[in-house]
C-alpha positions in Angstrom: 0.0 0.0 0.0 1.3 3.4 -1.0 1.9 6.0 1.7 0.8 9.4 0.5 3.2 12.0 1.7 1.1 15.1 1.2 -2.4 15.8 2.5 -5.0 18.5 2.5 -6.1 20.4 5.6 -9.1 22.7 6.1 -7.8 25.7 8.0 -9.6 28.3 10.2 -11.4 30.8 8.0 -12.3 28.2 5.3 -9.0 28.2 3.5 -7.0 25.1 2.6 -3.4 24.0 3.2 -1.3 21.4 1.5 0.9 19.8 4.1 3.6 17.1 4.5 1.9 14.3 6.6 5.3 13.2 8.0 6.4 16.5 9.3 3.1 18.4 9.6 4.7 21.4 7.9 3.2 23.2 4.9 4.3 21.8 1.5 6.7 24.0 -0.4 7.5 24.2 -4.1 10.4 26.4 -5.1 10.1 28.3 -1.8 6.3 28.9 -2.0 4.2 27.5 0.9 0.8 26.1 -0.1 -1.3 27.6 2.6 -4.3 30.0 2.7 -5.7 28.5 -0.6 -9.3 29.5 -1.3 -9.9 27.0 -4.0 -10.2 23.4 -2.7 -10.0 21.9 -6.2 -6.7 23.7 -6.8 -5.4 22.5 -3.5 -6.4 19.0 -4.3 -4.5 19.2 -7.6 -1.4 20.3 -5.8 -1.7 17.4 -3.4 -2.1 14.9 -6.2 0.8 16.4 -8.1 3.1 16.3 -5.1 2.1 12.7 -4.2 2.7 11.6 -7.8 6.2 13.2 -7.9 7.0 11.7 -4.5 5.9 8.3 -5.5 8.0 8.4 -8.7 11.0 9.7 -6.8 10.7 6.7 -4.4 10.6 4.3 -7.3 13.7 5.9 -8.8 11.7 7.3 -11.8 12.1 10.8 -13.0 8.9 12.7 -12.5 7.6 14.6 -15.5 
């Protein structure tokens, strides 16, 4: 069973945050933290993208 590294959290005020489930810290891409997101669908896409890249990295594949 695959362990998903990134998750989605509903924050106070109705915004969304993408976070690392192992550290509890916000996910970052190129220095940008994915917090205070107002669009849940966008946040979910970021979670899916990060988990796909992480899974490929763990298998030794280069993510596209």
